[in-house]
N, C-alpha and C positions, 0 to 999 in steps of 0.2 A: 283446524285441520283436523285430516283424515289419517286413521292410525285401524288395523286389524287387531281385535282384540279375542284370543281362543276362537281365529276364525271368522269372526264378526265384523264389519267394518262401523266403524264407530266413529260420531263426528264431537267435536271438544273444544273448548278452547281455552287453552290452559291460560290460568293468569303470571305477572311477572311474577321469576323467581318461583312458579311453581314446582315439585317436582315429581318422578312420573309414579313414586306410589298413592301418594294422597291425590291424584288426578286418577289413575286406576282404582282406589276406593270411592270418588264421587260418583263412577260409572255402574258403581255397584258388584266390583270384583274382590270383598270383602275376605278372601284366599290371602289377599295380599296384605302381611301383618305390620306395625310398627313399632317397636322394639328397642330404638334407640336415634331414627333420622339422623346415623352419623356414619354409614356404611359400616358399623363396627358388628353387627349381631346375626344380620343374613335374612331374618324373619321377613324379611320383605324380596326373598329372592326371586325373580322371573325370570324367563326366557325373552333376549330381547335379538330380534334376529336367529333366532337360533342359539344363541351362546346366554350364560347365567348373568346376571347384573344384581348389583342392589340397588333395587328401584328408587332407595331414598336419596341415593346422589345423581342419577340422572334427569339431567333437565326436562323436563315434562315438553315442551318442545320441538326438543331433540328425537322423540318418536315418531313424527310426521313421516309418516309412510311405509312406518316398521310393521312388521310382525311382532305380535307380544304372544304368549303365551304363559298365562299364569297357573297354578294349581289346580283351578277351575275345568283349565282346557287340557291341561298335561295329556289324561288317557284317549283327547281324540289325534294325538301325534302318531299314534302306532296305531297298527292294522288292527281289527278286529274290534271285537265289544268287548266293556268290561273297565277295568283296574289299567292304566300303565304297570306294567311289570314293578317296577322300584315303589309304587302305592303297594301294591301287593305285597310288596316284601315287606312295608314298614307297619303291614296290615298282620303279615304272619309272625314275625318276631315284636310285634306292638312295641317298637320303636317309637316309643313318645310315653309321655306323664302327662302333664299338662297340654300336650299340643299346640301350645303358640308358635313354640318357634318349626313345625312337624313340614308348614309347607314349603317354609323357604330351603329345610334340609330336603326335602324331597325334591324341591328343583335343581337343587344345586348336585345332590346326588346322581338325578338318574341324568346326569350329563359326562360322569366320572366313564374314563375307560379303562381297562384290566390293571394295567399299571395305575392308573390314580388312586384304584380303588385298592392296591397292593400298598400303596402307600396315605391312608386317611388322611392322619394328623397332617400333611400337609395339603392334602387334597381339601377337607373340611376348616380349615384354619379362619375361615370366613364368614363361619356358624355356631354361633352358642346353644351350649341347650344348658339351662339350668338345675333341671328335672333326672335325667336319667343318668348322668355320667359318663353315658355315650355307651356302652356296653351296649345298648339292648338297641341301639342306629348303627354300632360295628356287625353285630349281628341279623339285621335288616339287610344292610348293603351287601354280606356274604351271601345271605340268600336262606339264613338256617334259623326254621320256623321254630318256634318254642311251645305251639298253643295246642290244646287239648280239644277231642271231639266234646261238644255239648249230648251230655245223654239224659237219659229220663231219671230221676233220683240220685244224680249220681254229680252233682256238683260239685260240692264242697270236696276241697283238697285238688282241686283241678285246675289246670293255667288256661281258665276260659277267655275270653276276646274283651276287651274293652266294647259295651254295645256305642258309644261312641267313634269307633275306632275309624269305621267307613266313614263318616263326615268329617273326623279329621284327616285324614290322609286324602281327600280331595278337594279338600277347602270349603264345605260346607256346613262345618260348626258353627255357631254364631259366640263369639264372647260380648261383651257386654259395647264394645264401639260399631258393636259389625249391623248397626240398623238405621235403613235408610231413612230420610226428612218426611215421611210421608205418612198418613193418617192421623193417630194421634201426635206423633213427632212432624207434623207442617208446620212449617214455622219457626224449627228448630233454631236458637237462640246460641251464641257460646257465651263459655264465662272463662277469663283468665284474672287472675289476680294479680295484686299489686303485694310484691313484698317487701320488707323489711331490709334497709341495709346498715342495717345497726345489729348491734346485740343487744342493746338494751336502751329504747326510748319512751317516751311517754308521747302521745300525739297530742299537739295543741291546737292544730286546724287542717283541714282537709280542705280544697280549693278546687274543685271537679269541674269548673264553667268549663275550661279548655277540653276536657275530657269529652264532655255532652255535648262541643259544638264538633267533635270525629264525626265524620260521616259514617252511618251502618252503628255509632252507640246507643243503646234504646235504656242504657240506665249505670249510677253507678252507685253502689254501696259503703256506706259503710259504718262504725261501732253506732252510727245513732241511727241507723235502720234495722241493725239485731238485738236478736233479747236481749238481756244482762245478764239472761241464768249461764249459771257457772253450774259445768259439765265436765265428764273427761271422754275423751276418743278413744280410750280402752274399752273393751265388749266383753264383760263380763256375765256369766248368771246372774248374779247380782251386782246391781251397777254402783250400790257402795262401798264395795271393793274397790273401788278405786278413788282415790282423791277427785272431788270437784273444784279444777283449779284452771279451769278453761272457759272461752267465751267463743261463741260463732265468729266474733270481730270485735278487737279490743282496742281502748283507747290507749294502754299499752302493749311496745312489741317485747320481746324476750331475748332471740334469737335472729340472726342472720338469713333471711327465707322467711320470717313471720308474717301472717298474712295481717294488710293493713287494710285493703280496700277490696273492692272487688268489681269487676266492668265486664257488663252484659250486650254483647252484639251481634249483630246480621250475620259475621263472620270471626274468625280468629285473628284475621289480619287487622279488624275492627276494635276487636276488643284491645289487642297488643297496644295498639295504637293510642286507645283512650288511657291505657297504664300508665303509658309514656305522659301522657300528658298531663296525670293531674300532680298536683305541688301540694306537698305534703310540709308540715312544720313541724320541725322535733323539736324536745326537749333530750338531750342524751343524758343517760344516766351512764351510773357506775356498772362496770360490769366483770363478771367472775366466772374464769374459766373452768377452774383445776375444785374436783370435789374438795380436797382436802381443805384448798384457801376457802372454799364456799362455806365449810362447816366454823373456821377460827371467827373469834369475836369478834365484832367489828365490819364482818364481810356487807355487802349490800345484799337487803333482802327482796328474794325476784319475787316471791307473791307474798303480798299482805291481805292473805283471804280470813273469812269468817271461819270461826270455830266448826261449823257445818260442813267446811270442807276437808274435813278430815286429817290436811296435814301433820305431822307428826310433831315441827319443833317450826315453825314460820321462821323465827330468830335467827335459827342454826343452817336455815336454807334444807331443813331434813321433812324428805317427802315420807320414808316408813324407816322403822329402825324394828331391830329384833337382834332378842339376849334369851338366850334359852341352853340352858343344862343340865343333864345328868348327873350322878354321881358326885366326884370332886378332883378338880384335875391335878392341883397343888397336888394332893395326894397323890395322884397316878403320876405327874411326872419323879417327881418322889421317890419312888417303888422303877423308875424305867433305867436300865444299864444304857441306852442311847438315849438321846433326843437331840431331835432335827428340826430345827425352825427358818422355814424360806418363806419369801413375798413370788407372788405369780403377777401378771400381769397382762390382759386381753382387750386387744382393740375394738373398736367402732369400727362394725362388717355393717353393710347394706345387704338385706334378703336378694336384691337382684332379678326378682321377677318379671321377665319379658313382657308380661303386659301390666304397665302402670297402673299405677289408682286414676279410674277415672267414675262419672257418676253422668246418665241422662234423669231427666224431672220432669216431672208434665202432671196436665188436672187429665183424669178421665172424663168419660160421658157424666158419670154423676159427681165428677165432683170432686173423685178422691185423688190423694195426691199420691203420686206412684213415682217411686225410684226404680230404676234399673241400675243395679251397683256393682264393678268388682270387688264383692265382702265375700268374706269367710264366715257373717255372720248377720242374716239377711235378717232374722226374728228380733236381734238383741237392736240390729239397727234402729228396727221401723219403731220400737219401745222408746228410744232414746229420742227417736224425733217427735214422739208425740209428747214423751215428757217435756221435751224442750219448747216445741211449737202449741201444745195446751191442745192437740188433738186426742179425739179416740181413738181408740186402733184400728177400727173399722172403717177411719175414715186415714188410714196411709196403708198403701202396698208398697212389700219392699222384697225384689225379687233378683236373683242372680242368674245370668245365662251363666254358660261356660267362664271357668274362671282363669287365667291365664297365669296358675301359679299366685302361692301366697306368700308361704316357711312363717304365719306369722303376722307377717306385714301388713293381713289383708284384716287383720283383728282389731282393727279400728276403725272410728268413723272419723273419715281424712278428708273426703268429697262431699260426703250426703249431705249432711247440715249445712252449708256454704250452699249446690244446689236449690235445697228445699228452700230456701230465701230467697232465691233469686225466682225460682217460679213462684212462690205467693206472692212476690212483688209484682213481678211483671205479668203474670197470667198466661204466661209463653213455657212450650216445653223449654230448657235451657241443659246445656249439655257442660262438661267438667273432663277435660282427661290432660291426667299429669305429664309434661315432657320427661325425658330423662333425667336435664337435670335437675326439675323440680323434687323429682322420685328421690336424686341424693339429696338432695340439698335443703327440701323443705317435707318428708314425708319423716320415717323414722327408721331404726339402725336397732343394733345390737347393744345392750349393754358395754360399754366398757368399765371393768372393774377391774380392781388390785383385790388378791387373796392373799392373807397369811395364814401360811399350815404351822402347827407345830405339833410332831410329833413325839411319843415316850414308846419304847417297847424294851419288852427282856431281851436279852441276849440272842434267843430260840427265835424272836421275831413277833412274840404275843404284843398286840398294843396294852398297852397303861394308859394311854390318853390320847386325846383330839382336843386340840381346840383349833377354832377357826376365827378369823376377821375378816369380813367382808365389806367394801368399799364400792357402791356401785355410781357412778354419773348418770343420773336419771335425763339429763340436760333439760330442757326449760318447761320443760311440762313432765308431770309423774305419771303418765298415762303408762299401768302396768309396773312402776316402779316398786310397790310396793310387792306385789305378785313372783316378778321375779328375784326380787331380793329373797321370799321367804322357801321359793320353790329351788330356788339355787343352793339356799345355806342346808336343804333337807335329806337328799337322796344322795348325797356325793360323799355323808361320812354315817347318815342312818346304813347304808353298803356293810359298813365294819362291828364286830363285834368290841364294843368296847365297853366296860363299866364308868370310863368317866368321860365326858364330851361335854364343851362347852361354842360356843356359837355367838356372836354378835355380827351385826350387821348395820351397815346404815345407806337407804340409796338416797341420794341428794341433788339436790338441783344447780344444776351449771347455765348460763345464759351462751349453751350450745344446742344445737339438732337432738328434739327429744329421742330419747330412746324410750322402745316398747316391746312385745313381742314379738319372740324370734328363734325358728329351730331350736328348742331344747330349752328355753325359758330359764336361763342362769347356769344351769346345770353345766356348758359345754364348758365355761368358763372357772364355775368350779371345780368341777370336772380334773380340767387341766392341770388345776393347782392341787389336790389332792394327791390324785395319781402319778405325777409327777414326782409329789413326795416320797409316796410308798416306793417309790423306784430307787431316789436314793436313801432312803430307807434299807430295801434289799441290799443294795450297792454294799452299805456303809458296815452293817453286818454279815456280807457275804452269804444271801440266801436267794436262791433261785424266783423269781419274780412271781410265778404262776405260783411257788410253795409260799411262798410270800402272803398271797391272797387265799388260798385255800388255810390258810391257818387262823386267818382274821375274818373273812368276811360271812355276813350272816347267813344261817341255815334253819330250816323251816320249824325249828323248835323252838326259837330265838325271837323275844319279843321284836316289832317293827314299833322305833320311836319315832315321831316325830317334831321335828324343830319350825314347824308349820303352825299358828296360834291355833288355825282353825281347826275344828274337831278332827278326829282322826276315826278314819274308817278304813284303814289299809290292813287286806290280810294278805296272807300266800294264797291266791288261787291257783299255783300252781307254781312251781323251781326251778328255774334249769340252766342253772348260772356254772354249779358244779359243770355240765356237760358244755356250754361255751367255755369254759378255762381249758376243758381235756379235748374238745375241736380245734382251737387254735393251736392248743402246745401242739398238738398231734402232728398237725398241717405243717408244722414248721419242722417238726422232729424224720417227717419224712421227706425234706427237700433241702438239698443240698446247699449251701449258702452262695452265693452270687459271687462270683469274678470279676468284676468289671476292667481289670487291670490295675497297676501298682500305682497309678496317680490319686487310686480311689480308696477310704476307709471304710467298712462294710462294716453295718451292724443290725441287731435287730430290737425291737422291744416292743411291749405290749401295756393293753391299759382294761380296765371293768369300770360299766358302769352300771349304774341300775334306776328305775323311773318309776314313777304310780303310775298308772297307764290310764289314769282319767282327773280331770285338776279335783282338788276339793270343793266342798260346799253344796256338792250339786251340780249335774248338767243334764238336763232331761230332755227327753226328744219321744216323737209322737209317731208313728206311720199307719196309712193306712194300704187294705188292701182290698180288692174286690174283684170278683169273678164276673167274666166278660160273658160277651153272649156268644161269641165263639169259642168259648173255653179256655180262653188263654186267662192272664191277670191283669189287672191295673195296680200298680205299688207308686204312691207317692209316700216320699219323705220329705224334713226338713235340712237337712245337710246337702253342703254344696262339693260339687266335685271341683280341684283345681291342681290335678295330678294324683290325686292321694287316693284315686282308686275306688270308692267307696259306691260309684254306681255299677263299678262289678259286682263287687261283696254283696252288694244287698239283694241287688238279683239272685246272688248263687245261693243266698244264707235263705229267702223268700223260696227258690227252686225247691230246696233241701227239706225242708217243710212241707214244701205241697206235692213231692215226688214227681216234680216235671223238669223239662227243660228251665236252664235260665232265658231260653230266647222267649220263653213263651211269658218272659213279664215284662209289660211295656212299664218303664219309670218316668215320673215325676219327681221332680227334687227342687231346692232349697228357691223357696215361693211362698212369702205370709200366707196366698189363698190355698194352699195344698193340705196344710195340719195347724193345728192347735200351736205348737212350740216345738223348736229347737235350736237349743243354748247354741249351736254350731261348730265349725268344722276346724274345730283345734283340740291342740294336746292332743293328737292322734285318736279324736272320740269317734269322727266317722263311723270305723267299725266296732268298735267296742263298745256305746253306748246306742248310737243310731241305729246300728246292725241289732243287737240285742230287741230295741222296739220291734224293727222288721220281724224277726226272727217273733216272738211274741203276738204279732200277725200273723206271721203265716201259720203259726200253731192253733191259733185261735180259729180260722178262717178252714185251716183242716178236719177240725173239730166237726165247723157248721155245714163242712163239706159231707164229711164222712156221715150224720145225724138225718140230712137231708135226701142220702141216697141210699141210708139205710128204711125209710121210711117208703121209697119209694119199689125197693126192692123186696121187703120184706120181711129185711133184715137185723140183726143185731147193729148196733153201729161200730162196736171193735171189729165184724166182721167184716167192713166196708177199710178197701186198702185204695191209694189215689195211685195210680198209675198214668202218666203223661198226661193227655187227653181225656180222661175215663175213671170211673171209681167202679173198683174191681173186688166180687164176694164170691168167692168159689167162681161159678162157671158163668155167672154173670155178670155182665159189664156195663154200665151205665155212664154216656156219655157227659161230661163236662155239663155242655153247652143245651144240656135240657135242664140244669138244675140252676142256667143266668135268670130264669122268669123270676125266681125266692128270691133275686138281689143280694143276693151274700155279699157282706162285708164288712171285716174286721179290723179294730183297733189297737193295737202295738202303740204300751209307755214303758220307760226304762229312765230311770231316779240318777244314775250315775255311782248309785254307792250298793253295795261295799265296791271297792276299789282294791284292784290284783295289782301287783310287783310286774315287769319285765326287767332281763337282763340285756347286756350289750358285751360284750369281748371285743375289743380290736389289734391285730398285731402287724407291723410292718418288718418288712428288712428293705435297708436305705443305703445306699453309697453315697459318700460324700467325699467331694474333690480333693486333697490337698490342699492347693496354692487359693484355688478360688473362691470354695466354700460352696459351688451346688451343691446342689441334693437333689438326688434322683430316687423313688422309690423302685425297688426291683419287684420289691411282691408287698401285696394287702389280704389278708384275709381276717374276714369277720364272720363270728358264730353270734347268731341273735335268738334267743327266747322269746319266739314270737306264740307260744301255746301253736294252737293246731291251725296249720299254713290253709287259708283258707284260695288261695290263688297264689302256690310258690312262684309263677312266673311274677306277677306283678307286685308279689312283695318280697322275692328277689332285685326288682329295679327300684323299691324304696328304697331298699338298704344301701345300693350302690351308689344312687343317690344322693342320700344322706353323709354317704363316706366323700364322694365327690366333691360335696359342698364344702365340708369339713377343711378337706385336704387345701379349697382355694383358703379358707381363712385361717391356717395354719400356715401357709407359706408363704401368703403374698397379699389375698383380700386388706386393706387397708382405706379405708377413710380418714384423710387429710384433713385437721383443723387450722387453717391457721392462726396467725395471730391477731385477728379481730374476729375469731369465732367463726370464720363462715368455714363452708367446705369448700376443699382447693381440688378436689379430682372430683370433679362431680359430671361423669360420662365412663363412657366404658372404654374410652381409649386412655383416663389415666387411672382408668379401678380395675384392676385385673381381675375377670371370674376368670374357672377353667375354663379353656378349650381343649379341645379334642386331646392334641397335643401333650397334656401337661397331665394325663388321668393315668394310672394303670389299671389294669383287670382287678377287679375285687373279688374274687372267692369269699362265695358266703354260703355259710353252712348253718344248717338249723338244729335246736334243741328241739327233742320226741318230748313235748310236755303235753297236757292236756288243761287247761285253764277252766274252774270250774265258773268264775265271773262273767267270763266274757262269752261270746253268742260263739257259737258249736265249737267252743275250747278254743277261741282266740283270744290273742292278747294286741294290746298296739305297735305297731313299730315304723311308723312314715318319720317320727318326731328323733328317736331314742339312737339311733345311728349316729348319728351326725358327734355325739357328748364325747365319747373317748377316745379319739380319732387324732386332737393337739397332742395328749400327751401320750400315746401311744409313738405319736410322729417324733417328739421331745424327745423321748427313750432311745425308739429306737438310735436317733444321733448322738445321743451321750454316749450308746453302748459305742460306736463308729468312731470315736473321735475324741472321748471322755470329757467334750466339753455340756455341760448344763445349760439349756435355754431355757429361762425365766419369764421371755414375754414376748408374744406371738405379735406378728406373725414371723416367722424362721427364716429372714431373709437371704441370701446370700452374703450379701455386704455383712449383715450384723454378725453374723457364722464366722468369717471369712477375719474379724476384725477377734475375734475369741482362739481362734485356732491356733494351739502350740506352733510354735516355728516349727518347718518339715524341711529338712536340710537335702 
């Protein structure tokens, strides 16, 4: 058939059942993204004969004779040169973070008329964004520009644009799967995984005869083809921080969706047919889905592993446990005038990054194993592959292109190990891309938790004792089980000054989907419990919630006490909690409460949060910075860009030290070839650790340049000043390009220690319908102690996106596990993430602090805004209705059943 794509006539032969999205990508139009394959997310939006459509829903053959415009050709649809006005608007307002949804969003927005622009919640109902919270997208469509000018020596503290922005809005940015099968990828094979239909079973036999007979199938791999070594999919600086309980392919499956076998074939269709043809003989084993039941005597043992796996208690299915205290809680409760005790439950939620997990592997011309992956941790993944397959580091390269969202979900090795095995077994390049269903049913989720909190206080609100007990469901494997437990048990109560504290926690195996790293890393669940309990305490004592916090929160003279068993190196690099409390309280004092009508009850609520800015036990980074022949710079860093904004911040940090414009810093990143090591972009460390390495490299290079220029100019180095593309000493001016032949290059390192603390305070005003339980957010205010904000627009977007994601988890997101242990809603159709219509505009306010630990005074802020949201909403709902919700999500039907009878 013939079709016209972006003004170019193209010939194609669509396969039976093929959709337009896959056809366009096969023709090389990689701006058309896959987010769902069900018409739910809009990432694949194109114009079909001038109208926006979700190309994954359009049969490819129906495009015969049609004119199609993708994001790559949008600019050509308007007269003149340059970008389409909507592309320019998204660039000016930076209406993106990871950018994976942006092409589809721009394609939809470019067709809106003025009336539709006035009704964006309706107009954009078919396009989802997981990163931004939609505020920057609304700014873009309204034509609001938030960018500052890029000037020499004035990079820090300015809202400078993301360097990848032009490529994102034009569809040129390349993500993991945006690779044509040419060169090293010629003859690319496709890998599909046969997954377990049972929650717990032993594989007695696998017959792959029929699968190998399927045309196009190249290989079928089982546990007999895989190394027997145990490892963890979790990625941390010290791999021993996580339990070793996983094999590439195992003879025992432990949840519905676990790996059974893999098929490698010449097409995805052949691989899927091969999986369907495999015959497996299972011996069913008893399963347990509830963590409390899994700990009970006589429960089925899920992992019978050796002591070297570091599982805390195999017989009770306990992955990790924590028991810590200071003072004497019994005496503290005896001294209390009021004791409050409650249990709170947080559900399993999905990261829902629009780019699913995936990897492509091959052998390069030197025979090295190369993995192109959607990962937050390329260096740790490389090291894990080396240990697993007995390969030296110089024989494995792992790199990430731009990553389409992560939120902790890509701090795992979920695809790379199996792709590496297939490459080594077949000798061919191999690709694995998760479907959206696999993303829900076979990756990881947030840890479901039950948290019991007991507080004792004097009549004036002074805390006398805090006790907390955590039961965390880590699922079928222990990846991140210990780390999430330790982190979740720590800062939520370390926030408060109290002489008597006790924490007990257990992370427990069940035959359900593995839990993993998730934004907040345990603190969103425990903060919900502690901050809800603090609000109840305030109400019981008739004390204002802000006043109760001020009376009890830590201040810089207080010791910072950790309940994490790792060495403690946290200090007050700066302190802005007092400002955050004031900012939110004053914002509400200056606003008149909403009045949605007599059928609605209105209330306000707040919650506070603290977070250590860096993970414990080291988080190292290296940056390399080189002066180029034209007087600009090449910066190489290891940290990945997945919407966290590090690619912008690193250029700003370097430009500040070098007295130049950020645009003069070319950046390469997230490749094990570029630098020696970077622990990874998680825990908000892309700025505070990797950024510190960049600052040190830039400072060292600036000293080299001044020394070299001083020698040329005959002056002292301290007399030299970097000024854009030159060095200035008095009346003399030496072009940087003149110094390039000297090969000036500097390396910066950061160890991630000491660590600082950051604070967040969230406030909500809500309305609850008296008869239906419907919840509407009338106002959202968030105050953040981010230290010196290097890029205000970008940091504001991180906060707004974190709040938006947390609102979804608090109000409606929920992964449903059925009575077989399977995920019952593995799609965006059944799992509701926030759309444009669901979210309020969050007002973001920054404390004015300078952190002595972070680069240029900055602190982390991608992760922490998520944490106080659920409690703040619960507290607002309670003020409005008198009903205390202790279980997320706060769905209308759940609230309706608890509302008092309204006559």
